Each structure stands twice: as structure tokens, then as C-alpha cells.
C-alpha positions in Angstrom: 183.5 141.1 206.5 182.0 142.9 209.5 180.7 141.1 212.6 177.2 139.8 212.5 174.5 139.0 215.0 174.5 135.4 216.4 171.6 134.1 218.3 170.0 130.8 219.4 166.4 130.3 218.4 163.9 128.1 220.2 161.4 128.4 217.3 163.5 128.6 214.1 160.4 128.8 211.8 159.1 131.9 213.7 162.6 133.5 213.7 162.9 133.0 209.9 159.5 134.6 209.3 160.4 137.5 211.5 163.7 138.1 209.7 162.1 137.9 206.3 159.3 140.3 207.2 161.8 142.7 208.6 163.6 142.8 205.2 160.5 142.8 203.0 156.7 142.1 203.4 156.7 139.8 200.4 158.6 138.9 197.3 161.0 136.3 196.0 163.3 134.4 198.5 166.1 132.0 197.6 166.9 129.1 200.0 170.4 127.6 199.7 171.3 124.2 201.1 173.0 120.9 200.2 171.1 117.8 199.3 171.2 116.1 202.6 169.7 119.2 204.3 166.9 119.8 201.8 164.2 118.3 204.1 165.3 120.3 207.0 165.5 123.5 204.9 162.0 122.9 203.8 160.8 122.7 207.4 162.7 125.9 208.3 160.9 127.9 205.7 157.6 126.2 206.1 155.9 129.1 207.8 157.4 131.6 205.3 155.6 129.9 202.5 152.2 130.7 204.1 152.8 134.4 203.4 153.2 136.4 200.2 156.6 135.0 199.3 157.8 133.0 196.3 160.4 130.5 197.3 163.1 129.0 195.1 165.6 126.4 196.3 169.2 126.5 195.2 170.4 123.0 196.1 173.9 121.8 196.0 175.2 118.2 195.9 176.6 116.7 199.1 180.4 117.2 199.3 180.3 120.5 197.3 183.2 122.9 197.9 182.7 126.6 198.5 184.5 128.5 195.7 183.8 131.3 193.3 182.6 128.9 190.6 180.1 127.0 192.7 178.8 130.3 194.1 177.8 131.3 190.6 174.5 129.3 191.1 173.6 131.9 193.7 175.0 134.9 191.7 173.2 133.9 188.6 169.9 133.0 190.2 166.7 134.9 189.4 167.2 138.7 189.4 164.1 139.3 191.5 165.3 137.2 194.4 165.7 139.9 197.0 166.6 137.8 200.1 168.5 134.6 200.6 168.3 132.1 203.4 171.2 129.7 203.9 170.6 126.5 205.8 173.3 124.0 206.9 177.0 124.4 207.7 180.0 126.6 206.8 180.0 125.4 203.2 176.6 126.9 202.4 177.4 130.0 204.5 180.7 130.5 202.6 178.9 130.1 199.3 176.6 132.9 200.2 179.5 135.1 201.3 181.3 134.4 198.1 178.2 135.2 196.0 177.8 138.5 197.9 181.1 139.7 196.4 179.5 139.6 192.9 175.8 140.3 193.7 174.2 143.0 195.7 172.2 140.8 198.2 171.0 140.4 201.7 170.9 137.0 203.4 170.6 135.2 206.7 171.9 131.9 207.9 170.4 129.0 209.8 172.8 126.5 211.4 171.5 123.1 212.4 174.6 122.3 214.4 176.4 123.8 217.3 179.5 124.1 215.2 180.0 125.6 211.7 182.6 123.2 210.4 185.2 123.9 212.9 185.5 127.7 213.1 183.0 128.7 215.7 180.6 131.0 213.8 183.1 132.8 211.6 181.7 132.8 208.1 184.7 133.6 205.9 186.0 133.1 202.4 189.3 133.8 200.7 189.9 137.6 200.3 186.6 138.1 202.2 187.0 141.9 202.6 184.5 142.5 199.8 182.0 139.9 201.0 178.7 141.0 202.7 178.0 139.8 206.2 174.7 137.9 206.8 172.0 140.0 208.5 172.1 137.4 211.3 173.0 133.8 212.1 170.4 131.7 213.9 171.4 128.5 215.7 168.4 126.2 215.8 168.0 125.1 219.5 165.8 122.3 218.4 168.7 120.7 216.4 171.2 120.7 219.2 170.5 117.2 220.4 172.5 115.6 217.7 175.4 113.9 219.6 177.8 113.7 216.6 177.7 117.5 216.2 179.2 117.7 219.7 182.0 115.3 218.7 182.9 117.9 216.0 182.7 120.6 218.6 185.2 118.9 220.9 187.6 118.7 218.0 186.9 122.3 217.1 187.5 123.7 220.5 190.7 121.7 221.0 192.1 122.7 217.6 191.4 126.4 218.4 193.5 125.9 221.6 196.4 124.3 219.7 196.2 127.1 217.1 196.6 129.6 219.9 200.0 128.1 220.7 201.2 128.8 217.2 199.6 132.2 217.2 201.4 133.2 220.4 204.7 132.0 219.0 204.2 134.0 215.9 203.3 137.0 218.1 206.5 136.7 220.1 208.5 136.8 216.9 206.6 139.5 214.9 204.4 141.3 217.5 201.6 140.7 215.0 198.6 140.2 217.4 197.0 142.0 220.3 198.2 140.5 223.6 194.9 141.2 225.4 192.9 139.4 222.7 195.3 136.4 222.8 194.9 136.3 226.6 191.1 136.4 226.3 191.1 133.5 223.8 193.3 131.5 226.2 191.2 132.1 229.2 188.0 131.1 227.5 189.4 128.0 225.7 191.0 126.8 228.9 187.8 127.2 230.8 185.9 125.1 228.2 188.5 122.4 228.0 189.1 122.4 231.8 190.7 119.0 232.7 189.9 117.5 229.3 186.5 116.0 230.2 184.4 117.8 227.6 181.2 115.7 228.0 179.0 118.6 229.1 177.0 119.7 226.1 175.9 123.0 227.6 179.4 124.0 228.5 180.6 123.2 225.0 177.7 125.1 223.3 177.8 128.1 225.6 181.6 128.2 225.2 181.7 128.2 221.4 179.0 130.9 221.3 181.1 133.1 223.6 184.2 132.3 221.5 182.4 133.2 218.4 181.7 136.7 219.8 185.3 137.4 220.6 187.1 140.0 218.4 189.8 137.6 217.3 192.6 138.2 214.9 192.7 135.4 212.4 195.5 133.9 210.4 196.1 130.7 208.3 197.2 128.2 211.0 199.1 125.0 210.6 196.1 123.3 212.1 193.9 124.6 209.3 196.3 123.6 206.7 196.8 120.1 208.1 193.0 119.6 208.6 192.5 120.5 204.9 195.2 118.0 203.8 193.8 115.2 206.0 190.4 115.8 204.4 191.8 115.9 200.9 193.9 112.8 201.4 190.9 110.9 202.9 192.5 109.7 206.1 189.0 110.4 207.4 186.1 112.0 205.5 184.7 113.9 208.5 185.9 117.5 209.1 185.6 117.2 212.9 187.7 114.1 212.9 190.3 115.8 210.8 190.5 118.8 213.2 190.9 116.5 216.2 193.5 114.3 214.5 195.5 117.4 213.3 195.4 119.0 216.8 196.6 115.8 218.4 199.5 115.4 215.9 200.5 119.1 216.3 200.6 118.8 220.1 203.1 116.0 219.8 205.1 117.9 217.2 205.2 121.1 219.2 206.4 119.1 222.2 209.3 117.9 220.1 210.1 121.4 218.8 209.9 123.1 222.2 212.0 120.4 223.9 215.0 121.3 221.8 217.5 123.0 224.1 220.8 122.8 222.2 219.9 125.2 219.4 222.2 127.2 217.2 222.0 129.4 214.1 222.4 127.4 210.9 221.9 127.9 207.2 218.2 127.3 206.6 217.7 123.8 205.0 216.6 123.4 201.5 212.9 122.8 201.7 212.4 121.8 198.1 212.4 118.0 199.1 209.4 118.8 201.3 207.7 120.7 198.5 208.2 117.7 196.2 206.8 115.3 198.8 203.8 117.5 199.3 203.3 117.6 195.6 203.4 113.8 195.4 201.0 113.5 198.3 198.5 116.1 197.1 198.8 116.1 193.3 199.5 119.8 193.3 202.2 121.0 191.0 205.5 121.4 192.9 206.0 124.9 191.5 202.7 126.0 193.0 203.8 124.7 196.4 207.2 126.4 196.1 205.5 129.6 195.2 203.7 129.6 198.6 207.1 129.6 200.5 207.9 133.2 201.3 211.4 134.6 201.3 212.4 133.3 204.7 215.2 135.3 206.2 216.2 133.8 209.5 218.1 136.0 211.9 219.5 135.6 215.4 216.3 137.0 216.9 214.6 133.7 215.9 216.8 131.7 218.2 216.7 134.4 220.9 212.9 134.4 221.0 212.9 130.6 221.0 215.2 130.5 224.0 213.1 133.1 225.8 209.7 131.5 225.3 210.5 127.8 224.7 209.9 126.7 228.2 206.7 128.7 228.7 205.2 127.2 225.5 206.5 123.7 226.3 204.6 123.9 229.6 201.4 124.8 227.7 201.9 121.9 225.3 202.6 119.4 228.1 199.4 120.6 229.9 197.4 119.9 226.8 199.1 116.5 226.3 198.0 115.4 229.8 194.4 116.1 228.8 194.4 114.4 225.3 193.2 111.1 226.5 190.1 112.7 228.2 189.6 114.9 225.2 189.6 111.9 222.8 187.3 110.0 225.1 184.9 112.9 225.2 184.8 113.2 221.4 184.4 109.4 221.0 181.5 109.2 223.4 179.5 111.6 221.3 180.1 109.5 218.1 177.5 107.0 217.0 180.2 104.3 216.8 182.2 105.6 219.8 185.1 106.4 217.5 185.6 102.9 216.1 185.8 104.3 212.6 189.0 106.2 213.5 191.0 103.0 214.1 194.6 103.8 214.8 194.6 107.1 213.0 195.6 109.0 216.1 199.2 107.6 215.7 199.2 107.1 211.9 202.6 107.2 210.2 200.8 108.9 207.4 200.0 111.8 209.6 203.6 112.0 210.8 204.7 112.3 207.2 202.2 115.0 206.4 203.2 117.1 209.5 206.9 116.6 208.8 206.5 118.0 205.3 204.1 120.8 206.2 206.6 123.6 206.6 206.5 125.0 203.0 202.8 125.9 203.6 202.9 127.5 207.0 203.4 131.0 208.2 207.0 132.2 208.1 207.0 132.7 211.9 205.3 129.4 212.7 207.2 127.1 215.1 206.9 124.5 212.3 208.9 126.8 210.0 211.4 127.4 212.8 211.8 123.7 213.2 213.6 123.6 209.9 216.6 125.3 211.3 216.8 123.8 214.7 
């Protein structure tokens, strides 16, 4: 999927009309949203309905997952719908991207939050090379006053920074990424996080918009995997909470991994017990989990790289650990219940069990995979 235009709109209704008229002077438009955003979606297209357009709503239930099957509602919608408008978060955006793989279509997206479900403004789906990019993504400036959205944004930015540690480790082992791009990510994320006090909404929003424009090389991170597991296992139902909790747990785990000095080359452990435990936790067939484990061939270079970069990465982790209390406090201050709903989840034994058994799912070069032979 190619890069797309991202912009903030001070008058979202006017922006939507302008984009629609640029695509076609009249015709049939499909508006995609989830149930809880229906009223907002109606207000977004309110001015469009005054012109020569027919509007059909394609509404999904709250909690819907973006997959090829659910995207069929868009794929199989009326043939004469020539333009789609997505309204909401990454789920709706991803449904449109998935639908575009099967249907020749143009679409735009309107976000009513400063954060698209934790990934900046990357709208992606599995095997997304064939997906069509949106014409543009508008962020409604009038919807940026919602405090809880900024709690999600704190978790998102912090999780991106924790993912970067894993990304750098993988690069040291495989030379997979562009060092200049990694350095630019690090510079920007560190400037947003600063000393951990992330209470400045403007800094958060401007930072995530700049981060979204970076030409970043993506991969399936341990943080993404753990965030998904936490959501599926209902430790907390909020995606922003899951990202924050996952990032905190990973900082603690990486500290333990990079603190190991007496390392030696050993036969890789049998990870089938971890696969079985993951199967029990998630309900996924153990053979499907084992199938995700690549043919890991550990060599002496693993331990050499570990010895070369361990102290540098440990210093990064310790620096983040020092800021965690302020980061948590910042996120909680944005929450309607100031984080009361999270309880003791930051130090949950349940989380520790998940992270300990995570290695069968991670990248071969991840420090979590490396931990299995230390």
C-alpha cells in the first residue's frame, strides 16, 4: 500500500464535501462506520447530503474485527457506489483497505481520534500489497478534545519506542533495516516522550502526525503480538490499555535479557511446552502455533552480537524504565477514571506468563527468541 495524504481539518464537513466533489460531482456514496460512531458519521456527511449524492450507510456492530469476511459487506455493496467514506478508527480503515483488494474502489477516511488504534496513521491489513490506499486521511480537529483518546496516544507512542528496541536488535543480527530510518524514529519518539511527562496534548498530537509521515520499515513486533493477546484474553478491553501494559511488561523483560552477562552457546531449548501453554491460553490449536515457529538456526554470531550491543540496549531500556512512572501517570490523567479500571494489571502475574511463553510467535531475531538460549 502506497503512502497517502494525512491532514488535519478544522471543518470536517467542508473537507468531506470538497473531497467528494473532487472525485465526482454526484452519484452514490457508501459511508462505513461502526454502530457507536453512526451519529458522528451522519454529522460528517451532513453537508454532502445537500448535493446530488445518494448516501448508503454500511454499519458494523461495535467490536467487529477487520478481516476478509467482514469486509465482504463493503465488497458486495451496491455496484453503483463509486466512492466510500470511512469514519472511525483503524478497524473501519482496515475493512476498507481489505475490501479494496477485491473491489475497484476509491475511498477516504475520517478519524475522530488523534490515534488510529495504536499505529499512528498507518492503515494496513495482512498481505496489504494489493490493497488500495485511501485518497486521503482527515483528522477531525473538532474531535481532538476527547481526553481518553490521548491516554491511548500515550500508550501508542510509548509502545512504538519499545518496539524500536526490538527492531534495532533485529537489525544488529540481520542488517534488515535502514539505520538512518531507525535513527530518525528514535530521535522523534524520544523528543515526544522527553522525561516521561506526556501531558501536553499538542506535543502528543503533533508528534504522532510527524511519526505517521516517516518512511518506516514495519515488522510484526513482540509488542503487537502481546497487545493482541492481552486484548483477546480480556485482561483489559481497551486497545490503548493493552499497548501500554504490553510495553511496560516488555521493558521489564528486556531489562532482564540485556542484564545477562554470563552467556554461552547452548542447544536451543525445546519450545514446544511454550507452544502448548499458548494453545491453552488462547484456544488456538497447538499445531497452528508450532507452525509459526520458523526453523531457528542459532549460531555463534547471535552471542557475539549480544555481547557487542547488550550494554547499549540495556542503557536504552533503563532510561525508559526511569520514565515509566511519569508515563503511566500521564496516561492515567487522561482517563475518565484516572486509571482506576486498570487495578494491579501493570504487575499482573498473568502478563508475566504471557510474555514468558511469547517466543514461539516472535521474529527469529527478536531478543525474546534469543532469551530462549541464554
